[in-house]
C-alpha positions in Angstrom: 0.3 -0.1 0.1 2.7 2.5 0.7 4.5 1.9 -3.0 1.1 3.2 -4.5 1.3 6.5 -2.2 5.0 7.1 -3.1 4.7 6.4 -7.3 2.0 9.7 -7.2 4.7 12.0 -5.7 7.7 10.4 -8.0 5.6 10.9 -11.0 4.6 14.5 -10.1 8.6 15.7 -9.6 9.5 13.9 -12.7 6.7 15.0 -15.1 7.3 18.9 -15.5 11.0 17.7 -16.9 9.6 14.8 -19.1 7.1 17.4 -20.7 9.5 19.8 -21.3 11.8 17.5 -22.7 9.0 15.9 -24.8 8.4 19.2 -26.0 12.1 19.7 -27.1 12.2 16.9 -29.0 8.8 17.7 -30.8 10.5 21.1 -32.0 13.5 18.9 -32.9 10.8 16.8 -35.4 9.4 20.1 -36.9 13.0 21.0 -37.6 14.0 17.8 -39.0 10.8 18.1 -41.2 11.7 21.5 -42.2 15.3 20.6 -43.2 13.6 17.8 -45.4 11.2 20.1 -47.2 14.0 22.7 -48.1 16.3 19.9 -49.3 13.4 19.0 -51.5 13.0 22.4 -52.8 17.2 22.7 -52.8 16.6 19.6 -55.3 14.1 20.9 -57.2 16.1 23.8 -58.0 19.1 21.9 -58.9 17.2 19.9 -61.6 15.7 23.0 -62.8 19.0 25.0 -63.3 20.6 22.1 -65.0 18.0 20.6 -66.9 15.8 24.2 -68.0 18.8 26.3 -67.9 21.7 24.1 -69.1 23.8 25.5 -65.9 26.2 23.5 -63.8 25.1 23.8 -60.1 27.8 24.6 -57.0 26.2 24.5 -53.7 22.9 22.7 -54.2 24.3 19.0 -53.8 26.5 19.6 -50.7 23.7 22.1 -49.3 20.7 18.8 -49.3 23.7 16.5 -48.1 24.2 18.8 -45.1 20.5 19.2 -44.6 19.6 15.5 -44.7 22.2 14.6 -42.1 21.0 17.6 -40.0 16.9 16.1 -40.2 18.4 12.6 -39.7 20.1 13.4 -36.2 18.2 16.3 -35.0 15.1 14.3 -35.4 16.5 11.4 -33.5 15.0 12.8 -30.3 11.3 12.8 -32.0 11.6 9.5 -33.3 12.9 8.1 -29.5 9.9 10.2 -27.9 7.5 8.2 -30.4 9.1 5.1 -29.8 9.8 4.9 -34.0 13.6 3.3 -33.5 13.5 -0.3 -34.6 12.6 -2.3 -31.7 12.1 -6.1 -31.3 10.0 -6.3 -28.5 8.6 -10.0 -28.6 11.2 -10.7 -25.9 10.0 -8.1 -23.4 6.3 -8.8 -23.7 6.8 -12.7 -22.6 9.1 -11.6 -19.8 7.6 -11.2 -16.0 6.8 -7.6 -14.9 10.1 -7.1 -12.9 12.5 -8.7 -15.3 10.9 -6.8 -18.1 11.4 -3.4 -16.0 15.2 -4.1 -15.6 15.2 -5.0 -19.0 14.0 -1.6 -20.0 16.5 0.2 -17.6 19.2 -2.1 -18.9 18.4 -0.9 -22.4 17.9 2.6 -22.0 21.3 2.9 -19.6 23.2 1.4 -22.7 21.3 3.8 -25.0 22.4 6.9 -22.9 25.9 5.7 -22.6 26.5 5.1 -26.6 24.6 8.3 -27.1 26.0 10.3 -25.0 29.6 8.9 -26.5 28.7 9.9 -29.9 27.4 13.4 -28.4 30.7 13.9 -27.1 32.7 12.8 -30.0 30.6 14.7 -32.4 31.4 17.9 -30.2 34.8 17.4 -30.4 34.9 17.4 -34.2 32.6 20.2 -34.3 35.4 22.3 -32.2 38.0 21.3 -34.0 36.4 22.3 -37.3 35.2 25.4 -35.6 38.9 26.1 -34.0 40.8 25.3 -37.1 38.5 27.1 -39.5 37.9 23.8 -41.7 36.0 24.4 -44.9 34.7 22.1 -47.3 36.8 20.9 -50.3 34.4 21.7 -53.1 33.9 24.9 -55.0 31.2 26.4 -52.7 33.5 25.7 -49.6 31.1 26.5 -46.6 32.7 26.4 -43.3 32.1 23.1 -42.0 31.5 23.8 -38.4 28.0 24.9 -39.6 26.8 21.8 -40.9 28.9 19.8 -38.4 26.8 21.7 -35.4 23.9 19.7 -35.9 25.6 16.3 -34.8 26.3 17.5 -31.3 22.9 19.3 -31.1 20.9 16.2 -32.2 23.2 13.7 -30.1 23.0 15.9 -27.3 19.1 16.4 -27.2 19.1 12.4 -28.1 20.7 12.1 -24.8 18.1 14.5 -23.1 15.2 12.3 -24.4 16.6 9.0 -23.4 17.1 10.4 -20.0 13.5 11.7 -19.5 12.9 8.2 -21.0 14.7 6.7 -17.9 12.9 9.4 -15.4 9.7 8.7 -16.9 10.3 4.6 -16.4 11.4 5.3 -12.9 8.7 7.4 -11.8 5.8 5.2 -13.3 4.9 7.9 -16.0 5.8 5.2 -18.7 5.5 1.5 -18.4 8.4 -0.6 -19.8 8.2 -1.1 -23.4 4.5 0.2 -23.3 3.2 -2.3 -21.2 1.5 -1.8 -18.0 1.1 -4.8 -15.7 -2.3 -5.9 -15.1 
């Protein structure tokens, strides 16, 4: 009986954090969608310039690549929020509730470690590109720190979303693997 009384305050303590992170992740989804739409228009522009005007393109291919990388990486927190990543839940569904909960903690913790390492390394790469003034080796030659910035931001926000998922699991906001105990 005392366990049911302590679950409500714990859930309310974590609810604000989880709600805020989920809102940030939604903004990440909007950003990713915008990058994808912009990449589509840049691709159409590139086709028009090549096919209709008969001119060569300088910046369009590279811009589309950078936009799609940004859409992919910055969109990660939104996909995590929706539980849209590839997921095999046959085994968790067959496990008893306690084991399922432990597996959820292990899975989220391992994900957190891996994504935190990616965030740290991508931050290091971004800082190196910024400090050394790296530019693309193409004719357009944009400074590489600009597109590289999407990596530490995207992975950093992904870490934040996985951390919010851990808080939601620990406070009872979310059930392990989405399965509520009967």
